[in-house]
PDB file of N, CA, C and O in Angstrom:
ATOM      1  N   MET A   1       0.843  -1.187   0.000  1.00  0.00           N
ATOM      2  CA  MET A   1       0.000   0.000   0.000  1.00  0.00           C
ATOM      3  C   MET A   1       0.884   1.245   0.000  1.00  0.00           C
ATOM      4  O   MET A   1       1.810   1.356   0.804  1.00  0.00           O
ATOM      5  N   THR A   2       0.601   2.158  -0.885  1.00  0.00           N
ATOM      6  CA  THR A   2       1.376   3.389  -0.927  1.00  0.00           C
ATOM      7  C   THR A   2       0.667   4.471  -0.129  1.00  0.00           C
ATOM      8  O   THR A   2      -0.560   4.570  -0.131  1.00  0.00           O
ATOM      9  N   LYS A   3       1.467   5.276   0.551  1.00  0.00           N
ATOM     10  CA  LYS A   3       0.912   6.359   1.350  1.00  0.00           C
ATOM     11  C   LYS A   3       0.671   7.568   0.455  1.00  0.00           C
ATOM     12  O   LYS A   3       1.392   7.781  -0.519  1.00  0.00           O
ATOM     13  N   PRO A   4      -0.342   8.357   0.789  1.00  0.00           N
ATOM     14  CA  PRO A   4      -0.572   9.579   0.015  1.00  0.00           C
ATOM     15  C   PRO A   4       0.529  10.600   0.290  1.00  0.00           C
ATOM     16  O   PRO A   4       1.253  10.503   1.281  1.00  0.00           O
ATOM     17  N   ASP A   5       0.635  11.554  -0.586  1.00  0.00           N
ATOM     18  CA  ASP A   5       1.613  12.632  -0.412  1.00  0.00           C
ATOM     19  C   ASP A   5       0.993  13.674   0.520  1.00  0.00           C
ATOM     20  O   ASP A   5       0.175  14.490   0.093  1.00  0.00           O
ATOM     21  N   PHE A   6       1.385  13.641   1.785  1.00  0.00           N
ATOM     22  CA  PHE A   6       0.780  14.510   2.793  1.00  0.00           C
ATOM     23  C   PHE A   6       1.034  15.987   2.518  1.00  0.00           C
ATOM     24  O   PHE A   6       0.213  16.833   2.873  1.00  0.00           O
ATOM     25  N   GLN A   7       2.146  16.301   1.898  1.00  0.00           N
ATOM     26  CA  GLN A   7       2.464  17.699   1.607  1.00  0.00           C
ATOM     27  C   GLN A   7       1.538  18.288   0.543  1.00  0.00           C
ATOM     28  O   GLN A   7       1.338  19.502   0.495  1.00  0.00           O
ATOM     29  N   GLN A   8       0.978  17.436  -0.300  1.00  0.00           N
ATOM     30  CA  GLN A   8       0.074  17.906  -1.351  1.00  0.00           C
ATOM     31  C   GLN A   8      -1.373  17.980  -0.882  1.00  0.00           C
ATOM     32  O   GLN A   8      -2.211  18.587  -1.548  1.00  0.00           O
ATOM     33  N   MET A   9      -1.671  17.369   0.256  1.00  0.00           N
ATOM     34  CA  MET A   9      -3.048  17.347   0.762  1.00  0.00           C
ATOM     35  C   MET A   9      -3.392  18.694   1.402  1.00  0.00           C
ATOM     36  O   MET A   9      -2.529  19.371   1.961  1.00  0.00           O
ATOM     37  N   THR A  10      -4.658  19.064   1.310  1.00  0.00           N
ATOM     38  CA  THR A  10      -5.104  20.253   2.023  1.00  0.00           C
ATOM     39  C   THR A  10      -5.175  19.914   3.511  1.00  0.00           C
ATOM     40  O   THR A  10      -5.143  18.743   3.888  1.00  0.00           O
ATOM     41  N   ARG A  11      -5.270  20.919   4.335  1.00  0.00           N
ATOM     42  CA  ARG A  11      -5.361  20.704   5.779  1.00  0.00           C
ATOM     43  C   ARG A  11      -6.604  19.870   6.128  1.00  0.00           C
ATOM     44  O   ARG A  11      -6.560  18.996   6.994  1.00  0.00           O
ATOM     45  N   LYS A  12      -7.698  20.156   5.441  1.00  0.00           N
ATOM     46  CA  LYS A  12      -8.947  19.432   5.676  1.00  0.00           C
ATOM     47  C   LYS A  12      -8.791  17.955   5.292  1.00  0.00           C
ATOM     48  O   LYS A  12      -9.227  17.074   6.033  1.00  0.00           O
ATOM     49  N   GLU A  13      -8.176  17.687   4.147  1.00  0.00           N
ATOM     50  CA  GLU A  13      -7.951  16.313   3.708  1.00  0.00           C
ATOM     51  C   GLU A  13      -7.036  15.568   4.684  1.00  0.00           C
ATOM     52  O   GLU A  13      -7.256  14.396   4.990  1.00  0.00           O
ATOM     53  N   LEU A  14      -6.018  16.264   5.160  1.00  0.00           N
ATOM     54  CA  LEU A  14      -5.075  15.652   6.085  1.00  0.00           C
ATOM     55  C   LEU A  14      -5.752  15.306   7.412  1.00  0.00           C
ATOM     56  O   LEU A  14      -5.501  14.241   7.975  1.00  0.00           O
ATOM     57  N   LYS A  15      -6.602  16.195   7.910  1.00  0.00           N
ATOM     58  CA  LYS A  15      -7.343  15.910   9.146  1.00  0.00           C
ATOM     59  C   LYS A  15      -8.250  14.692   8.953  1.00  0.00           C
ATOM     60  O   LYS A  15      -8.334  13.835   9.833  1.00  0.00           O
ATOM     61  N   LYS A  16      -8.919  14.616   7.818  1.00  0.00           N
ATOM     62  CA  LYS A  16      -9.801  13.484   7.530  1.00  0.00           C
ATOM     63  C   LYS A  16      -8.999  12.183   7.457  1.00  0.00           C
ATOM     64  O   LYS A  16      -9.438  11.147   7.955  1.00  0.00           O
ATOM     65  N   TYR A  17      -7.829  12.246   6.836  1.00  0.00           N
ATOM     66  CA  TYR A  17      -6.962  11.068   6.750  1.00  0.00           C
ATOM     67  C   TYR A  17      -6.538  10.613   8.147  1.00  0.00           C
ATOM     68  O   TYR A  17      -6.563   9.418   8.441  1.00  0.00           O
ATOM     69  N   ILE A  18      -6.154  11.546   9.000  1.00  0.00           N
ATOM     70  CA  ILE A  18      -5.710  11.207  10.358  1.00  0.00           C
ATOM     71  C   ILE A  18      -6.851  10.605  11.169  1.00  0.00           C
ATOM     72  O   ILE A  18      -6.619   9.717  11.989  1.00  0.00           O
ATOM     73  N   LEU A  19      -8.065  11.068  10.958  1.00  0.00           N
ATOM     74  CA  LEU A  19      -9.206  10.482  11.667  1.00  0.00           C
ATOM     75  C   LEU A  19      -9.379   9.007  11.315  1.00  0.00           C
ATOM     76  O   LEU A  19      -9.781   8.210  12.163  1.00  0.00           O
ATOM     77  N   THR A  20      -9.080   8.643  10.081  1.00  0.00           N
ATOM     78  CA  THR A  20      -9.221   7.248   9.671  1.00  0.00           C
ATOM     79  C   THR A  20      -7.938   6.446   9.878  1.00  0.00           C
ATOM     80  O   THR A  20      -7.970   5.216   9.853  1.00  0.00           O
ATOM     81  N   HIS A  21      -6.802   7.133  10.085  1.00  0.00           N
ATOM     82  CA  HIS A  21      -5.510   6.472  10.314  1.00  0.00           C
ATOM     83  C   HIS A  21      -4.822   7.129  11.523  1.00  0.00           C
ATOM     84  O   HIS A  21      -3.791   7.782  11.357  1.00  0.00           O
ATOM     85  N   PRO A  22      -5.371   6.968  12.726  1.00  0.00           N
ATOM     86  CA  PRO A  22      -4.862   7.693  13.895  1.00  0.00           C
ATOM     87  C   PRO A  22      -3.468   7.276  14.365  1.00  0.00           C
ATOM     88  O   PRO A  22      -2.893   7.942  15.226  1.00  0.00           O
ATOM     89  N   THR A  23      -2.920   6.208  13.829  1.00  0.00           N
ATOM     90  CA  THR A  23      -1.581   5.779  14.244  1.00  0.00           C
ATOM     91  C   THR A  23      -0.511   6.128  13.215  1.00  0.00           C
ATOM     92  O   THR A  23       0.640   5.720  13.367  1.00  0.00           O
ATOM     93  N   ASP A  24      -0.865   6.866  12.183  1.00  0.00           N
ATOM     94  CA  ASP A  24       0.099   7.239  11.152  1.00  0.00           C
ATOM     95  C   ASP A  24       0.904   8.452  11.634  1.00  0.00           C
ATOM     96  O   ASP A  24       0.480   9.598  11.486  1.00  0.00           O
ATOM     97  N   ASP A  25       2.059   8.171  12.206  1.00  0.00           N
ATOM     98  CA  ASP A  25       2.891   9.234  12.771  1.00  0.00           C
ATOM     99  C   ASP A  25       3.349  10.245  11.729  1.00  0.00           C
ATOM    100  O   ASP A  25       3.481  11.431  12.029  1.00  0.00           O
ATOM    101  N   GLU A  26       3.589   9.787  10.526  1.00  0.00           N
ATOM    102  CA  GLU A  26       4.056  10.685   9.470  1.00  0.00           C
ATOM    103  C   GLU A  26       2.991  11.737   9.140  1.00  0.00           C
ATOM    104  O   GLU A  26       3.317  12.912   8.969  1.00  0.00           O
ATOM    105  N   ALA A  27       1.744  11.330   9.053  1.00  0.00           N
ATOM    106  CA  ALA A  27       0.650  12.265   8.767  1.00  0.00           C
ATOM    107  C   ALA A  27       0.449  13.228   9.941  1.00  0.00           C
ATOM    108  O   ALA A  27       0.243  14.425   9.743  1.00  0.00           O
ATOM    109  N   ILE A  28       0.509  12.703  11.139  1.00  0.00           N
ATOM    110  CA  ILE A  28       0.340  13.539  12.333  1.00  0.00           C
ATOM    111  C   ILE A  28       1.459  14.565  12.411  1.00  0.00           C
ATOM    112  O   ILE A  28       1.219  15.732  12.722  1.00  0.00           O
ATOM    113  N   ARG A  29       2.676  14.131  12.131  1.00  0.00           N
ATOM    114  CA  ARG A  29       3.823  15.050  12.143  1.00  0.00           C
ATOM    115  C   ARG A  29       3.635  16.171  11.105  1.00  0.00           C
ATOM    116  O   ARG A  29       3.936  17.333  11.375  1.00  0.00           O
ATOM    117  N   GLU A  30       3.143  15.810   9.938  1.00  0.00           N
ATOM    118  CA  GLU A  30       2.910  16.816   8.887  1.00  0.00           C
ATOM    119  C   GLU A  30       1.910  17.860   9.360  1.00  0.00           C
ATOM    120  O   GLU A  30       2.120  19.057   9.163  1.00  0.00           O
ATOM    121  N   LEU A  31       0.827  17.413   9.981  1.00  0.00           N
ATOM    122  CA  LEU A  31      -0.218  18.349  10.401  1.00  0.00           C
ATOM    123  C   LEU A  31       0.207  19.216  11.577  1.00  0.00           C
ATOM    124  O   LEU A  31       0.023  20.433  11.552  1.00  0.00           O
ATOM    125  N   PHE A  32       0.777  18.595  12.609  1.00  0.00           N
ATOM    126  CA  PHE A  32       1.022  19.328  13.846  1.00  0.00           C
ATOM    127  C   PHE A  32       2.422  19.908  13.994  1.00  0.00           C
ATOM    128  O   PHE A  32       2.632  20.790  14.827  1.00  0.00           O
ATOM    129  N   ILE A  33       3.384  19.436  13.209  1.00  0.00           N
ATOM    130  CA  ILE A  33       4.739  19.969  13.302  1.00  0.00           C
ATOM    131  C   ILE A  33       5.065  20.822  12.079  1.00  0.00           C
ATOM    132  O   ILE A  33       5.431  21.990  12.206  1.00  0.00           O
ATOM    133  N   ASN A  34       4.932  20.238  10.912  1.00  0.00           N
ATOM    134  CA  ASN A  34       5.338  20.937   9.693  1.00  0.00           C
ATOM    135  C   ASN A  34       4.396  22.074   9.309  1.00  0.00           C
ATOM    136  O   ASN A  34       4.819  23.044   8.680  1.00  0.00           O
ATOM    137  N   ARG A  35       3.128  21.961   9.681  1.00  0.00           N
ATOM    138  CA  ARG A  35       2.161  22.988   9.279  1.00  0.00           C
ATOM    139  C   ARG A  35       1.708  23.877  10.428  1.00  0.00           C
ATOM    140  O   ARG A  35       0.704  24.578  10.302  1.00  0.00           O
ATOM    141  N   ARG A  36       2.411  23.863  11.521  1.00  0.00           N
ATOM    142  CA  ARG A  36       1.990  24.703  12.638  1.00  0.00           C
ATOM    143  C   ARG A  36       2.191  26.175  12.297  1.00  0.00           C
ATOM    144  O   ARG A  36       3.036  26.531  11.476  1.00  0.00           O
ATOM    145  N   ASN A  37       1.415  26.998  12.928  1.00  0.00           N
ATOM    146  CA  ASN A  37       1.464  28.439  12.710  1.00  0.00           C
ATOM    147  C   ASN A  37       2.718  28.994  13.375  1.00  0.00           C
ATOM    148  O   ASN A  37       2.878  28.845  14.586  1.00  0.00           O
ATOM    149  N   PRO A  38       3.611  29.630  12.620  1.00  0.00           N
ATOM    150  CA  PRO A  38       4.846  30.150  13.224  1.00  0.00           C
ATOM    151  C   PRO A  38       4.597  31.336  14.151  1.00  0.00           C
ATOM    152  O   PRO A  38       5.478  31.704  14.927  1.00  0.00           O
ATOM    153  N   ASN A  39       3.425  31.931  14.081  1.00  0.00           N
ATOM    154  CA  ASN A  39       3.121  33.102  14.907  1.00  0.00           C
ATOM    155  C   ASN A  39       2.367  32.765  16.193  1.00  0.00           C
ATOM    156  O   ASN A  39       2.009  33.661  16.957  1.00  0.00           O
ATOM    157  N   VAL A  40       2.126  31.478  16.430  1.00  0.00           N
ATOM    158  CA  VAL A  40       1.374  31.077  17.606  1.00  0.00           C
ATOM    159  C   VAL A  40       2.197  31.358  18.869  1.00  0.00           C
ATOM    160  O   VAL A  40       3.419  31.211  18.880  1.00  0.00           O
ATOM    161  N   LYS A  41       1.502  31.761  19.916  1.00  0.00           N
ATOM    162  CA  LYS A  41       2.178  32.055  21.174  1.00  0.00           C
ATOM    163  C   LYS A  41       2.589  30.740  21.838  1.00  0.00           C
ATOM    164  O   LYS A  41       1.792  29.807  21.928  1.00  0.00           O
ATOM    165  N   VAL A  42       3.814  30.676  22.291  1.00  0.00           N
ATOM    166  CA  VAL A  42       4.358  29.476  22.904  1.00  0.00           C
ATOM    167  C   VAL A  42       4.384  29.661  24.413  1.00  0.00           C
ATOM    168  O   VAL A  42       4.831  30.688  24.925  1.00  0.00           O
ATOM    169  N   TYR A  43       3.899  28.652  25.105  1.00  0.00           N
ATOM    170  CA  TYR A  43       3.914  28.665  26.562  1.00  0.00           C
ATOM    171  C   TYR A  43       4.917  27.617  27.033  1.00  0.00           C
ATOM    172  O   TYR A  43       4.612  26.425  27.017  1.00  0.00           O
ATOM    173  N   PRO A  44       6.099  28.037  27.449  1.00  0.00           N
ATOM    174  CA  PRO A  44       7.104  27.053  27.866  1.00  0.00           C
ATOM    175  C   PRO A  44       6.711  26.355  29.165  1.00  0.00           C
ATOM    176  O   PRO A  44       5.986  26.908  29.992  1.00  0.00           O
ATOM    177  N   TYR A  45       7.198  25.149  29.324  1.00  0.00           N
ATOM    178  CA  TYR A  45       6.948  24.395  30.541  1.00  0.00           C
ATOM    179  C   TYR A  45       7.639  25.095  31.709  1.00  0.00           C
ATOM    180  O   TYR A  45       8.803  25.478  31.593  1.00  0.00           O
ATOM    181  N   PRO A  46       6.947  25.266  32.819  1.00  0.00           N
ATOM    182  CA  PRO A  46       7.556  25.961  33.975  1.00  0.00           C
ATOM    183  C   PRO A  46       8.521  25.035  34.730  1.00  0.00           C
ATOM    184  O   PRO A  46       8.131  24.378  35.695  1.00  0.00           O
ATOM    185  N   TYR A  47       9.763  24.991  34.287  1.00  0.00           N
ATOM    186  CA  TYR A  47      10.747  24.079  34.873  1.00  0.00           C
ATOM    187  C   TYR A  47      11.045  24.374  36.339  1.00  0.00           C
ATOM    188  O   TYR A  47      11.491  23.489  37.069  1.00  0.00           O
ATOM    189  N   ASP A  48      10.802  25.601  36.772  1.00  0.00           N
ATOM    190  CA  ASP A  48      11.100  25.949  38.156  1.00  0.00           C
ATOM    191  C   ASP A  48       9.940  25.596  39.101  1.00  0.00           C
ATOM    192  O   ASP A  48      10.033  25.822  40.308  1.00  0.00           O
ATOM    193  N   MET A  49       8.861  25.049  38.556  1.00  0.00           N
ATOM    194  CA  MET A  49       7.694  24.696  39.366  1.00  0.00           C
ATOM    195  C   MET A  49       7.723  23.189  39.663  1.00  0.00           C
ATOM    196  O   MET A  49       7.996  22.392  38.766  1.00  0.00           O
ATOM    197  N   PRO A  50       7.447  22.798  40.896  1.00  0.00           N
ATOM    198  CA  PRO A  50       7.428  21.359  41.217  1.00  0.00           C
ATOM    199  C   PRO A  50       6.363  20.616  40.399  1.00  0.00           C
ATOM    200  O   PRO A  50       5.309  21.168  40.081  1.00  0.00           O
ATOM    201  N   TYR A  51       6.657  19.374  40.073  1.00  0.00           N
ATOM    202  CA  TYR A  51       5.761  18.548  39.264  1.00  0.00           C
ATOM    203  C   TYR A  51       4.364  18.476  39.873  1.00  0.00           C
ATOM    204  O   TYR A  51       3.365  18.562  39.159  1.00  0.00           O
ATOM    205  N   GLU A  52       4.297  18.321  41.175  1.00  0.00           N
ATOM    206  CA  GLU A  52       3.009  18.193  41.862  1.00  0.00           C
ATOM    207  C   GLU A  52       2.150  19.439  41.657  1.00  0.00           C
ATOM    208  O   GLU A  52       0.932  19.343  41.505  1.00  0.00           O
ATOM    209  N   GLU A  53       2.788  20.602  41.654  1.00  0.00           N
ATOM    210  CA  GLU A  53       2.055  21.854  41.463  1.00  0.00           C
ATOM    211  C   GLU A  53       1.514  21.960  40.024  1.00  0.00           C
ATOM    212  O   GLU A  53       0.381  22.390  39.804  1.00  0.00           O
ATOM    213  N   VAL A  54       2.329  21.567  39.075  1.00  0.00           N
ATOM    214  CA  VAL A  54       1.894  21.573  37.675  1.00  0.00           C
ATOM    215  C   VAL A  54       0.733  20.605  37.495  1.00  0.00           C
ATOM    216  O   VAL A  54      -0.249  20.924  36.825  1.00  0.00           O
ATOM    217  N   GLU A  55       0.845  19.419  38.094  1.00  0.00           N
ATOM    218  CA  GLU A  55      -0.211  18.425  38.007  1.00  0.00           C
ATOM    219  C   GLU A  55      -1.513  18.944  38.618  1.00  0.00           C
ATOM    220  O   GLU A  55      -2.593  18.706  38.077  1.00  0.00           O
ATOM    221  N   ALA A  56      -1.412  19.644  39.729  1.00  0.00           N
ATOM    222  CA  ALA A  56      -2.599  20.204  40.378  1.00  0.00           C
ATOM    223  C   ALA A  56      -3.275  21.241  39.481  1.00  0.00           C
ATOM    224  O   ALA A  56      -4.503  21.310  39.428  1.00  0.00           O
ATOM    225  N   ILE A  57      -2.492  22.034  38.788  1.00  0.00           N
ATOM    226  CA  ILE A  57      -3.041  23.044  37.872  1.00  0.00           C
ATOM    227  C   ILE A  57      -3.802  22.355  36.739  1.00  0.00           C
ATOM    228  O   ILE A  57      -4.920  22.747  36.404  1.00  0.00           O
ATOM    229  N   PHE A  58      -3.186  21.322  36.151  1.00  0.00           N
ATOM    230  CA  PHE A  58      -3.849  20.600  35.070  1.00  0.00           C
ATOM    231  C   PHE A  58      -5.144  19.957  35.542  1.00  0.00           C
ATOM    232  O   PHE A  58      -6.160  20.023  34.849  1.00  0.00           O
ATOM    233  N   LYS A  59      -5.115  19.341  36.702  1.00  0.00           N
ATOM    234  CA  LYS A  59      -6.315  18.692  37.225  1.00  0.00           C
ATOM    235  C   LYS A  59      -7.422  19.700  37.482  1.00  0.00           C
ATOM    236  O   LYS A  59      -8.588  19.418  37.204  1.00  0.00           O
ATOM    237  N   SER A  60      -7.078  20.871  38.008  1.00  0.00           N
ATOM    238  CA  SER A  60      -8.108  21.881  38.265  1.00  0.00           C
ATOM    239  C   SER A  60      -8.705  22.389  36.955  1.00  0.00           C
ATOM    240  O   SER A  60      -9.908  22.640  36.878  1.00  0.00           O
ATOM    241  N   LYS A  61      -7.873  22.542  35.926  1.00  0.00           N
ATOM    242  CA  LYS A  61      -8.367  22.974  34.617  1.00  0.00           C
ATOM    243  C   LYS A  61      -9.282  21.910  33.997  1.00  0.00           C
ATOM    244  O   LYS A  61     -10.304  22.236  33.393  1.00  0.00           O
ATOM    245  N   LEU A  62      -8.906  20.649  34.153  1.00  0.00           N
ATOM    246  CA  LEU A  62      -9.744  19.574  33.625  1.00  0.00           C
ATOM    247  C   LEU A  62     -11.087  19.541  34.349  1.00  0.00           C
ATOM    248  O   LEU A  62     -12.127  19.339  33.723  1.00  0.00           O
ATOM    249  N   ASN A  63     -11.066  19.735  35.645  1.00  0.00           N
ATOM    250  CA  ASN A  63     -12.310  19.738  36.420  1.00  0.00           C
ATOM    251  C   ASN A  63     -13.193  20.911  36.023  1.00  0.00           C
ATOM    252  O   ASN A  63     -14.417  20.776  36.018  1.00  0.00           O
ATOM    253  N   GLN A  64     -12.612  22.056  35.690  1.00  0.00           N
ATOM    254  CA  GLN A  64     -13.391  23.223  35.254  1.00  0.00           C
ATOM    255  C   GLN A  64     -14.092  22.946  33.939  1.00  0.00           C
ATOM    256  O   GLN A  64     -15.243  23.337  33.744  1.00  0.00           O
ATOM    257  N   SER A  65     -13.395  22.267  33.034  1.00  0.00           N
ATOM    258  CA  SER A  65     -13.979  22.006  31.704  1.00  0.00           C
ATOM    259  C   SER A  65     -15.091  20.966  31.773  1.00  0.00           C
ATOM    260  O   SER A  65     -15.963  20.939  30.905  1.00  0.00           O
ATOM    261  N   GLU A  66     -15.074  20.106  32.801  1.00  0.00           N
ATOM    262  CA  GLU A  66     -16.120  19.099  32.942  1.00  0.00           C
ATOM    263  C   GLU A  66     -17.393  19.693  33.531  1.00  0.00           C
ATOM    264  O   GLU A  66     -18.473  19.128  33.358  1.00  0.00           O
ATOM    265  N   SER A  67     -17.283  20.805  34.213  1.00  0.00           N
ATOM    266  CA  SER A  67     -18.455  21.426  34.862  1.00  0.00           C
ATOM    267  C   SER A  67     -19.306  22.194  33.885  1.00  0.00           C
ATOM    268  O   SER A  67     -20.322  22.771  34.272  1.00  0.00           O
TER     269      SER A  67
END
C-alpha cells in the first residue's frame, strides 16, 4: 500500500486522513509539526515549578472544563 503525499493534501484532507488512520505518525507530524502556525504564542513548561504543582493546575483545569 502506498501512502498519500501529505504535503500535497489540504489541511482538511489531512485531518480526515488522520481520523481514519490515527496511528500514522508521518501524517500527524505533517499536520502538527510541519504545518503549525509560526506566529502562535508558545507557553514554555515551567521548569522551576514542582511537578506536583503543575499536576494540580492541570487537574483543576480539567475539572473546570467538565463542569
